[in-house]
PADRENTI-585089 format. One record per residue (C-alpha): residue number from 0; x, y, z. Coordinates in steps of 0.02 Angstrom, whole numbers, padded with zeros to 5 digits, always signed. Layout:
<recs>
+------+--------+--------+--------+
: resi :     xx :     yy :     zz :
+------+--------+--------+--------+
:  NUM :      X :      Y :      Z :
...
+------+--------+--------+--------+
</recs>
This chain:
<recs>
+------+--------+--------+--------+
: resi :     xx :     yy :     zz :
+------+--------+--------+--------+
:    0 : -01631 : -00968 : +02371 :
:    1 : -01739 : -01029 : +02222 :
:    2 : -01716 : -00995 : +02035 :
:    3 : -01843 : -00858 : +01963 :
:    4 : -01890 : -00866 : +01780 :
:    5 : -02011 : -00774 : +01667 :
:    6 : -02135 : -00885 : +01569 :
:    7 : -02273 : -00758 : +01515 :
:    8 : -02281 : -00584 : +01437 :
:    9 : -02419 : -00453 : +01409 :
:   10 : -02430 : -00267 : +01347 :
:   11 : -02515 : -00148 : +01266 :
:   12 : -02409 : +00021 : +01240 :
:   13 : -02380 : +00159 : +01109 :
:   14 : -02288 : +00055 : +00970 :
:   15 : -02445 : -00117 : +00992 :
:   16 : -02575 : -00174 : +01064 :
:   17 : -02474 : -00339 : +01112 :
:   18 : -02296 : -00422 : +01110 :
:   19 : -02287 : -00459 : +00916 :
:   20 : -02337 : -00260 : +00882 :
:   21 : -02215 : -00211 : +01016 :
:   22 : -02068 : -00286 : +00962 :
:   23 : -02115 : -00246 : +00775 :
:   24 : -02097 : -00066 : +00813 :
:   25 : -01963 : -00087 : +00918 :
:   26 : -01851 : -00192 : +00805 :
:   27 : -01916 : -00043 : +00671 :
:   28 : -01862 : +00097 : +00758 :
:   29 : -02047 : +00163 : +00755 :
:   30 : -02095 : +00324 : +00851 :
:   31 : -02271 : +00312 : +00949 :
:   32 : -02295 : +00514 : +00964 :
:   33 : -02419 : +00593 : +00910 :
:   34 : -02549 : +00734 : +00938 :
:   35 : -02650 : +00720 : +01101 :
:   36 : -02837 : +00665 : +01053 :
:   37 : -02884 : +00620 : +01244 :
:   38 : -02912 : +00814 : +01284 :
:   39 : -02927 : +00976 : +01205 :
:   40 : -02741 : +01011 : +01216 :
:   41 : -02727 : +01154 : +01108 :
:   42 : -02682 : +01296 : +01249 :
:   43 : -02546 : +01175 : +01322 :
:   44 : -02371 : +01201 : +01308 :
:   45 : -02352 : +01017 : +01252 :
:   46 : -02493 : +00976 : +01131 :
:   47 : -02423 : +00779 : +01092 :
:   48 : -02394 : +00619 : +01189 :
:   49 : -02357 : +00420 : +01141 :
:   50 : -02544 : +00363 : +01153 :
:   51 : -02630 : +00169 : +01150 :
:   52 : -02694 : +00151 : +00967 :
:   53 : -02831 : +00081 : +00922 :
:   54 : -02894 : +00002 : +01105 :
:   55 : -03073 : -00032 : +01121 :
:   56 : -03114 : -00093 : +01286 :
:   57 : -03279 : -00179 : +01231 :
:   58 : -03161 : -00299 : +01158 :
:   59 : -03077 : -00357 : +01316 :
:   60 : -03211 : -00330 : +01447 :
:   61 : -03404 : -00362 : +01456 :
:   62 : -03535 : -00254 : +01410 :
:   63 : -03531 : -00100 : +01548 :
:   64 : -03380 : -00194 : +01637 :
:   65 : -03250 : -00039 : +01564 :
:   66 : -03364 : +00087 : +01656 :
:   67 : -03308 : +00023 : +01830 :
:   68 : -03112 : +00031 : +01779 :
:   69 : -03006 : +00178 : +01757 :
:   70 : -02908 : +00163 : +01609 :
:   71 : -02753 : +00131 : +01698 :
:   72 : -02840 : -00019 : +01777 :
:   73 : -02919 : -00083 : +01613 :
:   74 : -02721 : -00064 : +01519 :
:   75 : -02662 : -00190 : +01679 :
:   76 : -02796 : -00323 : +01665 :
:   77 : -02781 : -00341 : +01449 :
:   78 : -02582 : -00354 : +01486 :
:   79 : -02600 : -00482 : +01612 :
:   80 : -02742 : -00590 : +01523 :
:   81 : -02591 : -00572 : +01368 :
:   82 : -02454 : -00636 : +01501 :
:   83 : -02566 : -00780 : +01567 :
:   84 : -02623 : -00846 : +01394 :
:   85 : -02447 : -00852 : +01329 :
:   86 : -02377 : -00940 : +01515 :
:   87 : -02502 : -01081 : +01500 :
:   88 : -02516 : -01052 : +01672 :
:   89 : -02730 : -01054 : +01704 :
:   90 : -02696 : -01219 : +01601 :
:   91 : -02592 : -01315 : +01747 :
:   92 : -02709 : -01416 : +01831 :
:   93 : -02619 : -01426 : +02012 :
:   94 : -02596 : -01237 : +02016 :
:   95 : -02609 : -01171 : +02193 :
:   96 : -02674 : -01005 : +02182 :
:   97 : -02656 : -00983 : +02362 :
:   98 : -02468 : -00971 : +02306 :
:   99 : -02481 : -00865 : +02153 :
:  100 : -02486 : -00668 : +02186 :
:  101 : -02493 : -00495 : +02123 :
:  102 : -02381 : -00338 : +02127 :
:  103 : -02418 : -00216 : +02020 :
:  104 : -02341 : -00043 : +01988 :
:  105 : -02405 : +00132 : +01958 :
:  106 : -02368 : +00310 : +01987 :
:  107 : -02535 : +00396 : +01954 :
:  108 : -02676 : +00273 : +01966 :
:  109 : -02839 : +00343 : +01917 :
:  110 : -02789 : +00491 : +01913 :
:  111 : -02912 : +00520 : +01752 :
:  112 : -03058 : +00473 : +01858 :
:  113 : -03013 : +00597 : +01996 :
:  114 : -02996 : +00744 : +01862 :
:  115 : -03163 : +00710 : +01784 :
:  116 : -03255 : +00679 : +01953 :
:  117 : -03171 : +00837 : +02041 :
:  118 : -03205 : +00937 : +01866 :
:  119 : -03400 : +00891 : +01862 :
:  120 : -03397 : +00948 : +02047 :
:  121 : -03344 : +01088 : +02022 :
:  122 : -03470 : +01126 : +01873 :
:  123 : -03613 : +01098 : +01973 :
:  124 : -03692 : +01200 : +02123 :
:  125 : -03596 : +01131 : +02267 :
:  126 : -03711 : +00987 : +02299 :
:  127 : -03599 : +00804 : +02311 :
:  128 : -03636 : +00696 : +02171 :
:  129 : -03489 : +00582 : +02160 :
:  130 : -03481 : +00415 : +02079 :
:  131 : -03515 : +00266 : +02196 :
:  132 : -03355 : +00193 : +02088 :
:  133 : -03266 : +00368 : +02100 :
:  134 : -03136 : +00289 : +02260 :
:  135 : -03130 : +00098 : +02186 :
:  136 : -03079 : +00160 : +02021 :
:  137 : -02959 : +00275 : +02088 :
:  138 : -02847 : +00198 : +02204 :
:  139 : -02696 : +00151 : +02160 :
:  140 : -02705 : -00030 : +02221 :
:  141 : -02840 : -00065 : +02139 :
:  142 : -02740 : -00138 : +01992 :
:  143 : -02669 : -00295 : +02089 :
:  144 : -02853 : -00309 : +02178 :
:  145 : -02932 : -00336 : +02000 :
:  146 : -02793 : -00454 : +01927 :
:  147 : -02821 : -00581 : +02104 :
:  148 : -03010 : -00547 : +02098 :
:  149 : -03022 : -00592 : +01911 :
:  150 : -02919 : -00753 : +01927 :
:  151 : -02924 : -00781 : +02083 :
:  152 : -02750 : -00763 : +02151 :
:  153 : -02753 : -00782 : +02331 :
:  154 : -02565 : -00742 : +02368 :
:  155 : -02458 : -00584 : +02439 :
:  156 : -02573 : -00438 : +02340 :
:  157 : -02516 : -00248 : +02328 :
:  158 : -02456 : -00095 : +02207 :
:  159 : -02284 : -00010 : +02215 :
:  160 : -02271 : +00178 : +02201 :
:  161 : -02087 : +00230 : +02160 :
:  162 : -02153 : +00341 : +02035 :
:  163 : -02044 : +00310 : +01849 :
:  164 : -01970 : +00164 : +01963 :
:  165 : -02123 : +00077 : +02013 :
:  166 : -02141 : -00081 : +01896 :
:  167 : -01971 : -00118 : +01910 :
:  168 : -01981 : -00118 : +02114 :
:  169 : -02142 : -00223 : +02091 :
:  170 : -02051 : -00341 : +02000 :
:  171 : -01910 : -00349 : +02111 :
:  172 : -02008 : -00377 : +02236 :
:  173 : -02116 : -00528 : +02156 :
:  174 : -01934 : -00597 : +02108 :
:  175 : -01899 : -00594 : +02313 :
:  176 : -02055 : -00671 : +02353 :
:  177 : -02028 : -00825 : +02242 :
:  178 : -01844 : -00860 : +02293 :
:  179 : -01881 : -00837 : +02471 :
:  180 : -02014 : -00962 : +02470 :
:  181 : -02177 : -00850 : +02482 :
:  182 : -02265 : -00884 : +02337 :
:  183 : -02234 : -00999 : +02168 :
:  184 : -02303 : -00892 : +02049 :
:  185 : -02293 : -00700 : +02045 :
:  186 : -02396 : -00567 : +01915 :
:  187 : -02297 : -00419 : +01897 :
:  188 : -02312 : -00244 : +01805 :
:  189 : -02344 : -00098 : +01806 :
:  190 : -02465 : +00055 : +01697 :
:  191 : -02518 : +00211 : +01680 :
:  192 : -02641 : +00307 : +01586 :
:  193 : -02576 : +00467 : +01649 :
:  194 : -02650 : +00586 : +01465 :
:  195 : -02749 : +00708 : +01585 :
:  196 : -02756 : +00888 : +01591 :
:  197 : -02676 : +00875 : +01772 :
:  198 : -02527 : +00760 : +01724 :
:  199 : -02496 : +00856 : +01536 :
:  200 : -02525 : +01014 : +01628 :
:  201 : -02419 : +00974 : +01798 :
:  202 : -02278 : +00904 : +01692 :
:  203 : -02274 : +01036 : +01567 :
:  204 : -02269 : +01174 : +01715 :
:  205 : -02112 : +01093 : +01787 :
:  206 : -02013 : +01102 : +01611 :
:  207 : -02009 : +00923 : +01609 :
:  208 : -02079 : +00893 : +01448 :
:  209 : -02035 : +00908 : +01270 :
:  210 : -02120 : +01053 : +01167 :
:  211 : -02079 : +01009 : +00994 :
:  212 : -02257 : +01013 : +00942 :
:  213 : -02194 : +01054 : +00776 :
:  214 : -02119 : +00873 : +00747 :
:  215 : -02187 : +00742 : +00906 :
:  216 : -02102 : +00597 : +00828 :
:  217 : -01926 : +00654 : +00839 :
:  218 : -01956 : +00734 : +01009 :
:  219 : -01898 : +00590 : +01129 :
:  220 : -01725 : +00607 : +01094 :
:  221 : -01604 : +00535 : +01233 :
:  222 : -01426 : +00586 : +01219 :
:  223 : -01442 : +00713 : +01071 :
:  224 : -01391 : +00881 : +01104 :
:  225 : -01570 : +00941 : +01055 :
:  226 : -01672 : +00860 : +01170 :
:  227 : -01791 : +00975 : +01269 :
:  228 : -01873 : +00844 : +01395 :
:  229 : -01970 : +00677 : +01396 :
:  230 : -02125 : +00620 : +01302 :
:  231 : -02272 : +00565 : +01418 :
:  232 : -02346 : +00410 : +01373 :
:  233 : -02470 : +00296 : +01430 :
:  234 : -02495 : +00081 : +01437 :
:  235 : -02441 : -00056 : +01507 :
:  236 : -02342 : -00224 : +01544 :
:  237 : -02350 : -00368 : +01633 :
:  238 : -02231 : -00525 : +01673 :
:  239 : -02262 : -00706 : +01754 :
:  240 : -02118 : -00746 : +01868 :
:  241 : -02111 : -00923 : +01936 :
:  242 : -01979 : -01022 : +02043 :
:  243 : -01899 : -01130 : +01905 :
:  244 : -01946 : -01281 : +01984 :
:  245 : -02143 : -01220 : +01968 :
:  246 : -02109 : -01190 : +01793 :
:  247 : -02021 : -01340 : +01774 :
:  248 : -02142 : -01468 : +01853 :
:  249 : -02281 : -01399 : +01738 :
:  250 : -02176 : -01394 : +01574 :
:  251 : -02187 : -01215 : +01538 :
:  252 : -02122 : -01114 : +01402 :
:  253 : -01961 : -01025 : +01483 :
:  254 : -01903 : -00843 : +01411 :
:  255 : -01788 : -00779 : +01525 :
:  256 : -01723 : -00782 : +01696 :
:  257 : -01707 : -00646 : +01805 :
:  258 : -01542 : -00640 : +01927 :
:  259 : -01529 : -00490 : +02012 :
:  260 : -01628 : -00329 : +02091 :
:  261 : -01607 : -00203 : +02181 :
:  262 : -01668 : -00023 : +02221 :
:  263 : -01581 : +00125 : +02323 :
:  264 : -01618 : +00301 : +02350 :
:  265 : -01535 : +00456 : +02286 :
:  266 : -01568 : +00553 : +02430 :
:  267 : -01535 : +00705 : +02341 :
:  268 : -01697 : +00804 : +02266 :
:  269 : -01880 : +00788 : +02237 :
:  270 : -01873 : +00769 : +02029 :
:  271 : -01701 : +00796 : +01972 :
:  272 : -01587 : +00629 : +01964 :
:  273 : -01394 : +00652 : +02080 :
:  274 : -01297 : +00741 : +01953 :
:  275 : -01165 : +00604 : +01924 :
:  276 : -01298 : +00462 : +01945 :
:  277 : -01221 : +00416 : +02115 :
:  278 : -01386 : +00328 : +02165 :
:  279 : -01417 : +00242 : +02010 :
:  280 : -01223 : +00161 : +02005 :
:  281 : -01257 : +00083 : +02184 :
:  282 : -01422 : +00027 : +02124 :
:  283 : -01324 : -00037 : +01963 :
:  284 : -01178 : -00119 : +02066 :
:  285 : -01293 : -00200 : +02193 :
:  286 : -01400 : -00310 : +02073 :
:  287 : -01232 : -00358 : +01969 :
:  288 : -01173 : -00419 : +02152 :
:  289 : -01315 : -00515 : +02208 :
:  290 : -01326 : -00577 : +02016 :
:  291 : -01143 : -00639 : +02034 :
:  292 : -01083 : -00560 : +01888 :
:  293 : -00967 : -00402 : +01824 :
:  294 : -00999 : -00265 : +01712 :
:  295 : -00891 : -00387 : +01583 :
:  296 : -01024 : -00502 : +01586 :
:  297 : -01156 : -00372 : +01540 :
:  298 : -01208 : -00371 : +01365 :
:  299 : -01347 : -00247 : +01348 :
:  300 : -01426 : -00105 : +01460 :
:  301 : -01590 : -00033 : +01400 :
:  302 : -01586 : +00125 : +01499 :
:  303 : -01700 : +00249 : +01587 :
:  304 : -01659 : +00416 : +01451 :
:  305 : -01781 : +00489 : +01466 :
:  306 : -01727 : +00648 : +01356 :
:  307 : -01705 : +00771 : +01465 :
:  308 : -01568 : +00876 : +01485 :
:  309 : -01524 : +00828 : +01651 :
:  310 : -01565 : +00636 : +01669 :
:  311 : -01466 : +00569 : +01533 :
:  312 : -01299 : +00634 : +01555 :
:  313 : -01325 : +00592 : +01739 :
:  314 : -01370 : +00390 : +01713 :
:  315 : -01206 : +00385 : +01569 :
:  316 : -01105 : +00451 : +01707 :
:  317 : -01147 : +00315 : +01829 :
:  318 : -01118 : +00173 : +01680 :
:  319 : -00953 : +00244 : +01640 :
:  320 : -00931 : +00220 : +01834 :
:  321 : -00942 : +00040 : +01830 :
:  322 : -00826 : +00031 : +01655 :
:  323 : -00698 : +00107 : +01770 :
:  324 : -00538 : -00035 : +01773 :
:  325 : -00630 : -00120 : +01640 :
:  326 : -00589 : -00128 : +01453 :
:  327 : -00761 : -00164 : +01423 :
:  328 : -00871 : -00069 : +01283 :
:  329 : -01065 : -00078 : +01344 :
:  330 : -01192 : -00079 : +01237 :
:  331 : -01322 : +00043 : +01268 :
:  332 : -01496 : +00102 : +01184 :
:  333 : -01670 : +00194 : +01253 :
:  334 : -01822 : +00144 : +01214 :
:  335 : -01924 : +00289 : +01281 :
:  336 : -01865 : +00368 : +01104 :
:  337 : -02004 : +00244 : +01034 :
:  338 : -02119 : +00216 : +01154 :
:  339 : -02115 : +00396 : +01267 :
:  340 : -02097 : +00396 : +01443 :
:  341 : -02223 : +00258 : +01525 :
:  342 : -02199 : +00316 : +01699 :
:  343 : -02251 : +00192 : +01815 :
:  344 : -02255 : +00070 : +01662 :
:  345 : -02093 : +00112 : +01603 :
:  346 : -02002 : -00037 : +01701 :
:  347 : -02109 : -00144 : +01641 :
:  348 : -02118 : -00107 : +01436 :
:  349 : -01926 : -00092 : +01459 :
:  350 : -01916 : -00255 : +01526 :
:  351 : -02006 : -00355 : +01393 :
:  352 : -01910 : -00256 : +01287 :
:  353 : -01744 : -00323 : +01363 :
:  354 : -01804 : -00507 : +01369 :
:  355 : -01867 : -00497 : +01177 :
:  356 : -01679 : -00425 : +01127 :
:  357 : -01598 : -00578 : +01184 :
:  358 : -01738 : -00681 : +01105 :
:  359 : -01710 : -00607 : +00939 :
:  360 : -01513 : -00553 : +00963 :
:  361 : -01541 : -00380 : +00901 :
:  362 : -01538 : -00216 : +01011 :
:  363 : -01696 : -00111 : +00975 :
:  364 : -01623 : +00085 : +00927 :
:  365 : -01621 : +00256 : +01016 :
:  366 : -01702 : +00321 : +00882 :
:  367 : -01710 : +00529 : +00833 :
:  368 : -01541 : +00534 : +00891 :
:  369 : -01454 : +00666 : +00747 :
:  370 : -01301 : +00751 : +00860 :
:  371 : -01237 : +00652 : +01012 :
:  372 : -01195 : +00715 : +01179 :
:  373 : -01005 : +00770 : +01162 :
:  374 : -00959 : +00690 : +01347 :
:  375 : -01024 : +00527 : +01320 :
:  376 : -00904 : +00398 : +01376 :
:  377 : -00808 : +00317 : +01258 :
:  378 : -00841 : +00133 : +01333 :
:  379 : -01039 : +00193 : +01330 :
:  380 : -01081 : +00132 : +01155 :
:  381 : -01253 : +00200 : +01126 :
:  382 : -01366 : +00099 : +00986 :
:  383 : -01414 : +00273 : +00870 :
:  384 : -01590 : +00275 : +00776 :
:  385 : -01557 : +00103 : +00682 :
:  386 : -01557 : -00089 : +00781 :
:  387 : -01409 : -00193 : +00788 :
:  388 : -01373 : -00356 : +00783 :
:  389 : -01293 : -00445 : +00928 :
:  390 : -01305 : -00606 : +01041 :
:  391 : -01377 : -00560 : +01218 :
:  392 : -01352 : -00681 : +01371 :
:  393 : -01352 : -00543 : +01508 :
:  394 : -01479 : -00384 : +01512 :
:  395 : -01472 : -00240 : +01636 :
:  396 : -01653 : -00130 : +01629 :
:  397 : -01645 : +00038 : +01712 :
:  398 : -01781 : +00126 : +01825 :
:  399 : -01780 : +00286 : +01911 :
:  400 : -01905 : +00387 : +01972 :
:  401 : -01934 : +00562 : +02050 :
:  402 : -01914 : +00561 : +02243 :
:  403 : -01730 : +00478 : +02207 :
:  404 : -01816 : +00306 : +02180 :
:  405 : -01685 : +00182 : +02075 :
:  406 : -01724 : +00017 : +02018 :
:  407 : -01629 : -00088 : +01921 :
:  408 : -01662 : -00298 : +01856 :
:  409 : -01562 : -00399 : +01774 :
:  410 : -01623 : -00527 : +01650 :
:  411 : -01522 : -00686 : +01595 :
:  412 : -01575 : -00804 : +01430 :
:  413 : -01637 : -00947 : +01467 :
:  414 : -01509 : -01092 : +01394 :
:  415 : -01595 : -01247 : +01469 :
:  416 : -01510 : -01265 : +01634 :
+------+--------+--------+--------+
</recs>
């Protein structure tokens, strides 16, 4: 099996429109939440979200080009552009683009485009006057398609749709393609642009969203007794994965190594996680087995930690089960407390957070914890409210999606061998 490394990263999300801004927000415990500006949310139960700020498509696309792409696809292209620039991949003269693939993740795809077109049709007299770009803007797989078209990448190309586990599913699949020798390079990540009437209204009707409208910045509060739901967010994260052999041959700057991934199903409920985190535990254990490590080797877990009453404790229970028979204290934090929940884009953005945490030897905090849950396993050390300096060698990133999808990725700090 080939070893797989990360050589580039890119993002735009509620904390910043590039890697540097994102890390500054994470390290300083900044909340990305605020009132919804995408539409008039005054009659909605939840009137706030974590929006991407100061985004102007004209800074990234040719005149008129952005109108052909839904916002989720724009975010994908922008994050990939940064990742490729940082990787230096396109400067490599011997790059074989037939062995470069793209696997992207998204839960909703072009839901904003679909909502707009259907709304305009319903307003009319029944005559179909749909935009000819409706279908190519709406379909979820267009994100990976656009990335390959823009850069001429001709390898494996598809999109994973596993709800909030989508981009970790994409990273896992990309990892497998490289280590099995089916590709030299893979672009993987995820994006979401769900700040629409339908998404906010739909999640709100499920009582999944926080309704802390009087103080949005403190609404996302994983493991706090007074949490009342997640804060929906938008954005994208992109990673450039390469075989170690390929990265070394072109003299790439290696950021981290992927040493294990796993995916499982809860087979339990359409939206709720298993109350004891059974599927989450198995996924974490399988990823560790693949990596050839034990729980004692893990220095930090970037938890799924959405700030929901059911999801947060089940994840802690699963982590606690990993620690059975060990005297280790395992450091955990939930960066969704700052970014909100980017749904299909969450895993990629949190993978980047995990890699940056290793690079800077600093664990981003879980902000807004005022009254910690009583049932937290004492071996699970939640980093609350302030970043924690710590040397990190191995980090785990967790994602769990509606339908019982669990996807785990384990990263190792690159030491040069």
